[in-house]
C-alpha positions, 0 to 999 in steps of 0.5 A: 575147900580143897584137899591137895595131895601128891600122887603115890602108886597106891592111888593108881587105880583111882587116878586111871579111873578118873582119867578114863571118865574125864572131859580133857584127859587122854591115855597119855595120862594113864599111869601105865603110860606116864610111868614108863619114864618115871626114872627120868622125872621126879613125879609131883603129880597132884590130886584135888579132892572137894567134899571128899570126892576126887575133883581133878588131877594135875600130871606134874614133875618137879625140878628144883623149885619149879613145878612142871606140867609133866615134862615127859608129856606133850600136854597136861594141865588140870584134868577135869570131869564133866561136872567141873564148873568155872567157879570151883576151878578158880577156887582151886587155883587160889588154893593151889597157889597158897599150897605151892608157896608153903611147899617152897615152889617158886614157879609153875610151868603149865601145858594145857591140853589143846582143845581138839583133845577135849570131849566137851569144852574144858578151858576153865583152867585157861581163864583161871590162869589169866584171872587168878595166876596172871600167867604168861605164855612163854612158848607156843608151838604150831600143830596142823590138824584136819577137821574130819567132819569138814575136810579141805581139798588136797594140794595137787602136789600131794595127789601127784605123790599118791599116783607115783606111789601107786604106779610103783606098787607101794601098799599101805598096811597096819604093821607090828614091824616096829624095829624096821620102822624105828631104824628108818626113823632113827637114821633120818633124825640123826642125819637131819637133826643129830637126834634120837626118837623121844622113845627108844624101840623098847619103850615104844614096843612096851607102850604098844603092848600096854595100849594096843588099841591106842598106839598103832604103826602103819607102814608103806611097803614095796615087795614087803620092804618097809619104805616109810610109815607113821605111828598113830596115837588114837584118843577119843577126839583125835588121831595123832601122828606121833612119828612120820618117816621114810627112807631114801627110796620111800622119799623118791616114791613119795610114800608119805603121800600114799600113806596119808591118802590111805589113812585119811580116806579108808580108815574110819577113826571115829574121831573128830580130828586127824592131827599131824603134830607140831612143825617148829624148829629147835628155836620155837619161833621158827617154823619149818616151812617144808614140813608144815607145807606138806601137812597143809597140803593134806588140808591141815590147818593150825592148832596152837600148843601153848605153855604158860608160866607164873609165880604162885 
């Protein structure tokens, strides 16, 4: 029933047009985003055709004999449009498994798009993972999201931070000063975790230039000095914080509290959820409690990001 082919650059326009009209795709799957780190991964993205028409996409890369739902992306899985029905998805996974066997692929690692990013229900793939693939969850991260339609009350400690920042003249604004914020972010990550941001400064500036309406920087400033900030990824359903960081003075003045007060109260996101991202430590079983307590203090509650594995 299905024709399965690997992605090649001549398919970019067709790929991007499908993503734009899909029910569970975001701009992260646009090839202008995905391909910024093409040198790090061996792309093995797949296109599925049914009766000559593009039915679905799978952003993926290959590592030895394992197909990964793309390791350069937070989430992925089968991207579908509003016409997709469960029966056809089940048949797709049956045929995909046979196709993968022929190609010598022995394992699949799959990260579905969390439901808050769906424009309409799109979990047909999850049922097929259970019923066709006998897939097992091998990793689960806990993100924290606010339902912007029914927001919860904030913890009083967050309100204290807002007042502290206001009394000290902290202002919040959208900014293009990526270099100053990246210095704060990089220093914090190195000090706490001995790590670097996932994106280099040059990469995030490149991605912002390609997606200026989807990738935005908001900063907390005092006398024009950046004390902290956050990077927001905007998708139709979700405003997602990709990075959050403040310098020593910013932490003292509680500028992150003021920052999110401004973003949540005064910016109209035209989406359903505000998502703070995951709070797991390096060992996925460990929850970084101070980090998630801060997010929950703004009224956020849990959303799971799952990873599945199966053998074709």
